[in-house]
C-alpha positions as YAML, in Angstrom:
chain: A
units: angstrom
residues:
- id: 1
  name: MET
  ca: [44.25, -69.14, 110.19]
- id: 2
  name: LYS
  ca: [41.11, -70.00, 112.15]
- id: 3
  name: GLU
  ca: [39.31, -70.99, 108.95]
- id: 4
  name: PHE
  ca: [42.18, -73.29, 107.97]
- id: 5
  name: ILE
  ca: [42.12, -75.02, 111.35]
- id: 6
  name: MET
  ca: [38.36, -75.41, 111.33]
- id: 7
  name: LYS
  ca: [38.43, -76.87, 107.80]
- id: 8
  name: THR
  ca: [41.27, -79.22, 108.70]
- id: 9
  name: ILE
  ca: [39.84, -80.49, 111.99]
- id: 10
  name: SER
  ca: [36.15, -81.31, 112.26]
- id: 11
  name: SER
  ca: [34.27, -79.88, 115.20]
- id: 12
  name: GLU
  ca: [33.95, -83.31, 116.84]
- id: 13
  name: LYS
  ca: [37.73, -83.76, 116.85]
- id: 14
  name: PHE
  ca: [38.77, -80.25, 117.84]
- id: 15
  name: PHE
  ca: [38.88, -80.74, 121.63]
- id: 16
  name: PRO
  ca: [40.46, -84.22, 121.54]
- id: 17
  name: THR
  ca: [43.14, -82.84, 119.23]
- id: 18
  name: LEU
  ca: [43.70, -79.95, 121.62]
- id: 19
  name: LEU
  ca: [44.03, -82.43, 124.48]
- id: 20
  name: ILE
  ca: [46.60, -84.43, 122.51]
- id: 21
  name: LEU
  ca: [48.62, -81.25, 121.94]
- id: 22
  name: PHE
  ca: [48.49, -80.45, 125.67]
- id: 23
  name: ASP
  ca: [49.66, -83.99, 126.46]
- id: 24
  name: VAL
  ca: [52.64, -83.61, 124.14]
- id: 25
  name: GLY
  ca: [53.35, -80.18, 125.63]
- id: 26
  name: ALA
  ca: [53.37, -81.65, 129.12]
- id: 27
  name: ALA
  ca: [55.80, -84.33, 127.93]
- id: 28
  name: ILE
  ca: [58.11, -81.63, 126.57]
- id: 29
  name: VAL
  ca: [58.05, -79.73, 129.87]
- id: 30
  name: TYR
  ca: [58.89, -82.87, 131.85]
- id: 31
  name: ALA
  ca: [61.62, -83.76, 129.36]
- id: 32
  name: LYS
  ca: [63.27, -80.42, 130.12]
- id: 33
  name: HIS
  ca: [63.25, -81.41, 133.82]
- id: 34
  name: ARG
  ca: [64.55, -84.89, 132.92]
- id: 35
  name: ASP
  ca: [61.61, -86.65, 134.57]
- id: 36
  name: TRP
  ca: [61.48, -89.55, 132.13]
- id: 37
  name: ARG
  ca: [58.65, -91.45, 133.82]
- id: 38
  name: LYS
  ca: [56.29, -88.52, 133.39]
- id: 39
  name: VAL
  ca: [57.49, -88.01, 129.81]
- id: 40
  name: ILE
  ca: [56.54, -91.58, 129.02]
- id: 41
  name: TYR
  ca: [53.23, -91.17, 130.84]
- id: 42
  name: TRP
  ca: [52.19, -88.06, 128.90]
- id: 43
  name: LEU
  ca: [53.33, -89.46, 125.56]
- id: 44
  name: ALA
  ca: [51.35, -92.63, 126.25]
- id: 45
  name: ALA
  ca: [48.32, -90.49, 127.10]
- id: 46
  name: ALA
  ca: [48.71, -88.63, 123.80]
- id: 47
  name: VAL
  ca: [49.00, -91.88, 121.83]
- id: 48
  name: LEU
  ca: [45.96, -93.35, 123.60]
- id: 49
  name: ASN
  ca: [43.89, -90.25, 122.90]
- id: 50
  name: ALA
  ca: [44.99, -90.27, 119.27]
- id: 51
  name: ALA
  ca: [44.11, -93.96, 118.91]
- id: 52
  name: VAL
  ca: [40.64, -93.38, 120.31]
- id: 53
  name: THR
  ca: [40.02, -90.16, 118.39]
- id: 54
  name: PHE
  ca: [41.35, -91.08, 114.96]
...
């Protein structure tokens, strides 16, 4: 599994991709608590990081 991930994601993009996944995870947690402003915030952060990274 580790080899697949390392072949799929280059080493320069590993940590930004991890950060994007954490942003989306935070949005999911806040969605469960129905805090829609923070959901939008974290999804926007994920999109911004993705735009800069990729």
